[in-house]
C-alpha positions as CSV (number, residue, x, y, z in Angstrom):
1,M,-50.9,4.3,-4.5
2,P,-53.8,6.5,-3.2
3,G,-56.3,7.9,-5.6
4,I,-56.1,11.7,-6.0
5,V,-59.3,13.7,-6.4
6,I,-58.7,17.3,-7.6
7,N,-61.3,20.1,-7.1
8,R,-60.9,23.6,-8.3
9,L,-63.3,26.1,-6.8
10,D,-64.2,29.6,-8.1
11,E,-64.7,31.1,-4.7
12,D,-62.7,33.6,-2.5
13,P,-61.5,35.5,-5.7
14,H,-58.2,37.3,-5.8
15,E,-56.7,39.5,-8.4
16,T,-53.1,40.2,-9.6
17,V,-52.1,43.3,-11.6
18,Y,-48.6,42.3,-12.7
19,G,-48.9,38.5,-13.0
20,I,-46.3,35.8,-12.4
21,R,-42.5,36.4,-12.3
22,D,-40.8,35.4,-15.5
23,D,-37.9,33.6,-13.8
24,T,-39.9,31.5,-11.4
25,S,-38.8,28.2,-13.0
26,S,-35.1,29.1,-12.9
27,R,-34.9,31.2,-9.7
28,G,-37.5,29.3,-7.6
29,V,-40.4,30.5,-5.6
30,D,-40.7,32.7,-2.5
31,L,-42.7,31.0,0.3
32,E,-41.6,33.0,3.3
33,G,-44.6,33.7,5.5
34,A,-47.0,31.2,3.9
35,R,-49.6,30.0,6.4
36,I,-50.3,26.3,7.0
37,T,-53.4,25.1,9.0
38,L,-53.3,21.5,10.2
39,T,-56.5,19.8,11.4
40,Y,-55.9,16.4,13.0
41,A,-58.3,13.5,13.2
42,D,-58.9,14.1,16.9
43,G,-60.2,17.6,16.1
44,S,-57.1,19.6,17.3
45,V,-55.8,22.4,15.1
46,E,-52.2,23.6,14.6
47,T,-51.2,26.7,12.6
48,L,-47.7,27.0,11.2
49,T,-45.8,29.7,9.3
50,W,-43.4,28.7,6.5
51,H,-39.8,29.8,7.0
52,A,-37.3,29.9,4.1
53,T,-33.9,28.3,4.6
54,D,-32.4,30.0,1.5
55,P,-33.5,33.0,-0.5
56,Y,-35.8,30.9,-2.7
57,T,-37.8,27.7,-2.6
58,N,-36.1,25.7,0.2
59,G,-37.8,26.0,3.5
60,A,-39.6,24.2,6.3
61,A,-42.5,24.4,8.8
62,V,-42.3,22.5,12.1
63,G,-45.1,21.9,14.5
64,E,-45.7,19.8,17.5
65,D,-47.0,16.8,15.6
66,T,-46.0,17.6,12.0
67,Q,-42.8,18.5,10.2
68,M,-42.7,19.8,6.6
69,S,-39.9,20.6,4.2
70,F,-40.0,22.1,0.7
71,G,-37.5,21.9,-2.1
72,Y,-37.1,22.1,-5.8
73,D,-38.3,18.5,-6.3
74,W,-40.4,16.5,-3.9
75,H,-41.6,18.1,-0.7
76,H,-41.8,16.0,2.5
77,L,-44.5,15.8,5.2
78,E,-44.1,13.8,8.4
79,T,-46.8,13.4,11.0
80,T,-46.8,11.7,14.4
81,K,-50.6,11.6,14.7
82,P,-53.3,11.2,12.1
83,L,-53.6,14.4,10.0
84,A,-57.1,14.9,8.6
85,T,-56.5,18.1,6.5
86,M,-53.6,20.3,5.5
87,E,-54.4,23.8,4.2
88,I,-51.6,25.9,2.7
89,D,-52.4,29.6,2.0
90,L,-49.7,31.3,-0.2
91,Q,-51.4,34.7,-0.4
92,S,-49.2,36.3,2.2
93,A,-46.1,35.0,0.4
94,S,-47.3,36.6,-2.9
95,S,-47.4,33.1,-4.5
96,V,-50.0,30.9,-6.2
97,F,-50.6,27.2,-7.0
98,D,-50.4,26.8,-10.7
99,T,-52.6,23.8,-11.7
100,T,-52.5,24.2,-15.5
101,T,-52.5,20.8,-17.2
102,T,-53.5,21.6,-20.8
103,A,-51.0,21.9,-23.6
104,D,-53.0,22.2,-26.8
105,D,-52.9,24.6,-29.8
106,D,-53.5,27.5,-27.5
107,P,-50.0,29.0,-26.7
108,N,-51.0,29.5,-23.1
109,G,-52.7,26.1,-22.9
110,G,-55.9,27.9,-21.7
111,S,-54.0,29.3,-18.7
112,T,-53.8,32.8,-17.2
113,P,-51.6,35.2,-19.1
114,T,-48.1,35.3,-17.6
115,S,-48.4,31.8,-16.0
116,L,-46.4,28.8,-17.1
117,E,-47.6,25.3,-17.6
118,G,-48.1,23.8,-14.1
119,F,-49.6,20.8,-12.5
120,P,-51.8,19.9,-9.5
121,F,-51.0,17.9,-6.4
122,R,-49.3,14.6,-6.9
123,V,-47.6,12.1,-4.6
124,E,-44.3,10.2,-5.1
125,S,-44.6,6.7,-6.4
126,G,-43.2,5.3,-3.2
127,S,-46.4,6.2,-1.5
128,R,-48.3,3.3,-3.2
129,D,-48.8,1.6,0.1
130,L,-51.3,4.2,1.2
131,A,-54.9,3.0,0.7
132,G,-57.9,5.2,0.1
133,D,-58.3,8.6,-1.6
134,I,-56.7,11.9,-1.1
135,E,-59.0,14.8,-2.0
136,V,-57.3,18.1,-2.9
137,T,-59.2,21.3,-3.2
138,Y,-57.9,24.6,-4.7
139,S,-59.6,27.8,-3.7
140,G,-58.8,31.5,-3.7
141,I,-59.1,31.6,-7.5
142,V,-56.8,34.3,-9.1
143,N,-57.4,36.4,-12.2
144,L,-55.1,38.8,-14.0
145,A,-56.6,42.4,-13.8
146,G,-58.7,43.1,-16.9
147,S,-59.2,39.3,-17.6
148,P,-61.6,36.7,-16.2
149,A,-60.2,33.9,-14.1
150,A,-59.0,31.0,-16.2
151,G,-59.3,28.6,-13.4
152,D,-55.6,27.5,-13.1
153,L,-54.2,29.8,-10.4
154,F,-55.2,29.6,-6.8
155,T,-53.9,31.0,-3.5
156,T,-54.9,28.1,-1.3
157,M,-54.6,24.3,-1.4
158,T,-56.4,22.1,1.1
159,V,-55.4,18.4,1.2
160,D,-58.0,16.1,2.8
161,F,-56.5,12.8,4.1
162,S,-59.5,11.7,6.1
163,D,-60.3,8.8,3.8
164,L,-57.0,7.1,4.7
165,P,-57.2,4.1,7.0
166,E,-56.2,6.0,10.2
167,G,-58.7,8.7,9.5
168,G,-55.8,10.8,8.3
169,L,-52.2,10.7,7.2
170,L,-49.9,9.1,9.8
171,G,-46.2,8.8,8.9
172,N,-44.4,10.2,5.8
173,L,-45.5,11.5,2.4
174,A,-43.5,12.9,-0.5
175,W,-45.7,15.2,-2.6
176,K,-45.5,18.2,-4.9
177,S,-47.8,20.8,-6.5
178,D,-46.5,23.5,-8.9
179,I,-46.1,27.0,-7.3
180,D,-45.4,30.3,-9.0
181,T,-44.4,33.7,-7.4
182,M,-45.9,37.0,-8.4
183,R,-43.7,39.8,-10.0
184,E,-44.5,42.2,-7.2
185,E,-44.8,41.5,-3.5
186,G,-48.3,42.2,-2.2
187,D,-49.8,41.8,-5.6
188,L,-52.5,39.4,-4.7
189,V,-55.6,41.2,-3.4
190,S,-58.8,39.5,-2.3
191,T,-61.8,40.9,-4.3
192,G,-64.4,39.2,-2.1
193,V,-66.5,40.7,0.7
194,A,-67.7,39.3,4.0
195,C,-70.6,41.2,5.4
196,F,-74.3,41.8,6.0
197,A,-76.7,43.2,3.4
198,R,-78.7,46.4,4.0
199,G,-81.9,45.8,6.0
200,T,-80.4,43.1,8.2
201,L,-81.6,43.5,11.8
202,I,-78.8,43.3,14.4
203,T,-79.6,42.8,18.1
204,T,-78.3,45.8,20.1
205,E,-78.8,47.2,23.6
206,A,-81.6,49.4,22.1
207,G,-83.2,46.4,20.4
208,D,-83.1,45.0,16.9
209,L,-81.8,47.8,14.5
210,P,-81.1,47.8,10.8
211,V,-77.4,47.3,10.1
212,E,-77.2,50.6,8.1
213,A,-78.4,52.5,11.3
214,L,-75.5,51.3,13.4
215,A,-72.7,53.7,14.2
216,P,-69.5,53.5,16.2
217,G,-70.3,53.5,19.9
218,V,-73.5,51.4,19.6
219,R,-73.5,48.5,22.0
220,V,-74.2,45.2,20.1
221,L,-75.2,42.0,21.8
222,T,-72.5,39.3,21.3
223,Q,-72.4,35.6,22.0
224,G,-70.5,35.0,25.3
225,H,-69.2,38.6,25.7
226,G,-72.4,40.5,26.5
227,Y,-72.8,43.9,24.8
228,Q,-69.7,45.2,23.0
229,E,-69.1,48.6,21.6
230,L,-69.0,48.9,17.8
231,V,-65.7,50.4,16.7
232,A,-66.4,50.9,13.0
233,A,-69.2,50.3,10.6
234,L,-68.0,50.3,7.0
235,R,-70.1,49.9,3.8
236,R,-69.7,49.0,0.2
237,R,-72.3,49.4,-2.5
238,V,-72.3,47.0,-5.4
239,G,-74.3,48.2,-8.5
240,A,-75.7,46.3,-11.4
241,G,-72.6,46.8,-13.5
242,E,-70.3,45.3,-10.9
243,L,-72.7,42.4,-10.3
244,A,-72.7,41.6,-14.0
245,K,-69.0,41.7,-14.1
246,N,-68.5,39.7,-11.0
247,P,-71.5,37.4,-10.2
248,K,-69.7,36.2,-7.0
249,L,-70.8,39.5,-5.4
250,Y,-74.5,38.4,-5.4
251,P,-75.6,37.8,-1.8
252,I,-76.6,34.5,-0.3
253,R,-80.3,34.5,0.9
254,I,-80.9,32.3,4.0
255,S,-84.6,31.8,4.3
256,A,-86.4,32.3,7.6
257,G,-86.0,29.1,9.7
258,A,-83.5,27.5,7.3
259,L,-80.7,27.1,10.0
260,G,-82.9,25.5,12.6
261,A,-84.5,26.6,15.9
262,G,-86.6,29.1,13.9
263,L,-83.6,31.0,12.8
264,P,-83.1,33.3,11.1
265,K,-86.3,35.0,12.2
266,R,-86.6,36.6,8.7
267,D,-84.8,36.1,5.5
268,L,-81.2,37.0,6.0
269,M,-78.8,38.2,3.2
270,V,-75.1,38.0,3.5
271,S,-72.1,37.9,1.2
272,R,-70.8,34.5,0.0
273,Q,-67.8,34.4,2.3
274,H,-69.7,35.6,5.4
275,R,-69.6,32.9,8.0
276,M,-72.5,31.6,10.1
277,V,-72.3,29.6,13.3
278,A,-72.9,25.9,13.1
279,R,-73.6,24.2,16.4
280,S,-74.6,20.6,16.6
281,G,-73.6,17.1,17.6
282,I,-72.3,16.5,14.1
283,V,-70.1,19.5,14.4
284,K,-68.7,18.2,17.7
285,R,-68.0,14.8,16.2
286,I,-66.2,16.1,13.1
287,C,-64.4,19.1,14.4
288,G,-64.0,18.4,18.1
289,A,-65.7,21.7,18.9
290,M,-69.3,22.3,19.7
291,A,-69.5,25.4,17.4
292,V,-67.6,26.4,14.2
293,L,-68.0,29.0,11.5
294,V,-69.1,28.0,8.0
295,A,-69.1,30.2,4.9
296,A,-72.6,31.1,3.6
297,I,-71.8,29.8,0.1
298,R,-71.3,26.4,1.6
299,L,-74.8,26.5,3.0
300,T,-76.4,26.7,-0.4
301,E,-76.5,22.8,-0.4
302,L,-79.1,23.1,2.3
303,P,-82.9,23.7,1.7
304,G,-83.8,27.3,1.9
305,V,-80.4,28.7,1.2
306,H,-79.5,30.0,-2.3
307,V,-77.6,32.7,-4.2
308,D,-80.0,35.5,-4.8
309,E,-79.4,36.7,-8.4
310,G,-82.8,38.4,-8.6
311,I,-81.5,41.7,-7.2
312,S,-80.2,44.6,-9.2
313,Q,-77.8,46.0,-6.5
314,V,-76.7,45.3,-3.0
315,E,-75.1,47.3,-0.2
316,Y,-72.8,45.4,2.2
317,F,-71.9,46.4,5.7
318,H,-68.9,45.4,7.8
319,L,-69.3,45.5,11.6
320,V,-65.9,45.9,13.3
321,F,-65.1,45.3,17.0
322,E,-61.9,45.3,19.0
323,K,-62.0,41.5,18.7
324,H,-63.8,39.1,16.4
325,Q,-67.3,38.6,17.8
326,I,-70.4,36.5,17.2
327,V,-73.4,38.8,16.8
328,Y,-77.1,38.1,16.2
329,A,-78.4,38.9,12.7
330,E,-82.2,38.3,12.3
331,G,-81.6,36.3,15.6
332,A,-79.1,33.9,14.0
333,P,-75.5,33.8,15.3
334,S,-73.1,35.2,12.8
335,E,-69.6,36.7,12.7
336,S,-68.5,40.3,12.8
337,F,-65.7,41.4,10.5
338,L,-62.6,39.3,11.1
339,L,-59.4,41.4,11.1
340,N,-56.5,39.6,9.5
341,A,-54.0,40.2,6.8
342,D,-56.3,38.9,4.0
343,T,-59.5,40.7,5.0
344,V,-57.8,44.1,5.5
345,K,-56.6,43.8,1.9
346,T,-60.2,43.6,0.7
347,L,-60.8,47.2,1.9
348,G,-60.3,50.4,-0.1
349,Q,-57.3,52.6,0.6
350,A,-59.4,55.1,2.6
351,Q,-60.8,52.3,4.8
352,R,-57.3,50.8,5.3
353,E,-56.1,54.2,6.5
354,E,-59.0,54.4,8.9
355,F,-58.2,50.9,10.2
356,A,-54.6,52.0,10.8
357,T,-55.9,54.8,12.9
358,L,-58.4,52.7,14.8
359,F,-56.1,49.7,15.2
360,P,-52.4,50.9,15.3
361,A,-51.1,47.4,16.0
362,L,-52.3,46.4,12.5
363,V,-49.6,48.6,11.0
364,E,-47.0,46.5,12.8
365,G,-48.7,43.3,11.7
366,D,-49.3,42.0,15.2
367,G,-52.8,43.2,15.9
368,F,-54.8,40.3,14.5
369,G,-56.7,38.3,17.1
370,A,-58.0,34.8,16.9
371,P,-61.4,34.1,15.4
372,A,-64.4,33.7,17.7
373,H,-64.9,30.1,16.7
374,Q,-62.9,27.5,14.8
375,I,-63.0,28.0,11.0
376,P,-62.7,24.5,9.4
377,A,-60.9,24.1,6.2
378,G,-63.0,24.3,3.0
379,P,-63.4,20.5,2.5
380,V,-64.3,20.0,6.2
381,Q,-67.0,22.7,5.9
382,K,-68.3,20.9,2.8
383,R,-68.4,17.6,4.7
384,L,-70.2,19.2,7.6
385,V,-72.9,20.6,5.4
386,A,-73.3,17.3,3.5
387,K,-73.6,15.4,6.8
388,H,-76.3,17.7,8.1
389,K,-78.2,17.4,4.9
390,K,-77.9,13.6,4.7
391,N,-79.1,13.2,8.3
392,G,-81.8,15.8,8.1
393,R,-80.2,17.7,11.0
394,A,-80.4,21.5,11.4
395,L,-77.2,23.5,11.5
396,L,-78.3,25.0,14.8
397,S,-79.6,21.9,16.8
398,V,-78.1,22.2,20.3
């Protein structure tokens, strides 16, 4: 029987207004549209979409090297080549993983109001022949509007099989993890932001300019695509009151030179979920790609990178292009705003309406392009950063 290591992260926050549906346990859950990202031991990546085979609960996702089925009891996973990580994101299906395990004198067992007692990832006893540990990480923490997150509900589960003998799961596995569906469709909104802080210098055709000075039409230098015209520049101010209420909105400060190769040229401040480029031999060995994108909050394990709680307010800026791009912030390669179903939901109503005008295809749901670089699953990002730290290697070393 493999050991199961459970991690619950308080990052990538989401909020629900109406909470969990009362009849989840009797009616089942709705998983239609859930996204599954599979990363194999050879570095290849496959993305699947969950399709229901009845109105509730039963369903399947079939890929080239992996087949999955989901039912009321045990769920089944079958792979034909070693699977290193499996990430299941339920946000688009308006569902959550309920990991509550307490059942004490508190009627809710310390859980989020409206949630039922749940349980984290477990495997069927017939899997005892698997050696090694399986590490399961829950992220996309969910809170009920008006209440702090209890730490039991999450939108995303990432299962790391890389400690198994083949460097991943090969063959069959029966597993389950409790899932609940929200009362209202679309009632899971990300409250995080991914952007640059005021004062950040961005390389443009006219030289390095402060991000707050950029306007639509400015030509910004991108990695691999020359100068690209900025389509939109959106901003959000976070005052002292909001920072006190939600400390996750404090920026990450990346000190000058902390990423390697003398980059960034000056201290760089970005939001927690903003992603920076990592390019090294370690990245190539672990991910099968020379460059990937890593969330800034992951980099806080490295010297010279920390959450800056010494500020009283911060103003964040989104840079939006026709396609996801890598731009240069204080000289360091970093992402532009990634348009997808989750990130669009982080915007206010007026900004979403502006996006619908600028990108009509988004209204139809088919206007989302691929990210500029591979975005590894959370545990893989964590392993990448730990490996660079252990080996004393810079994140930008090739």
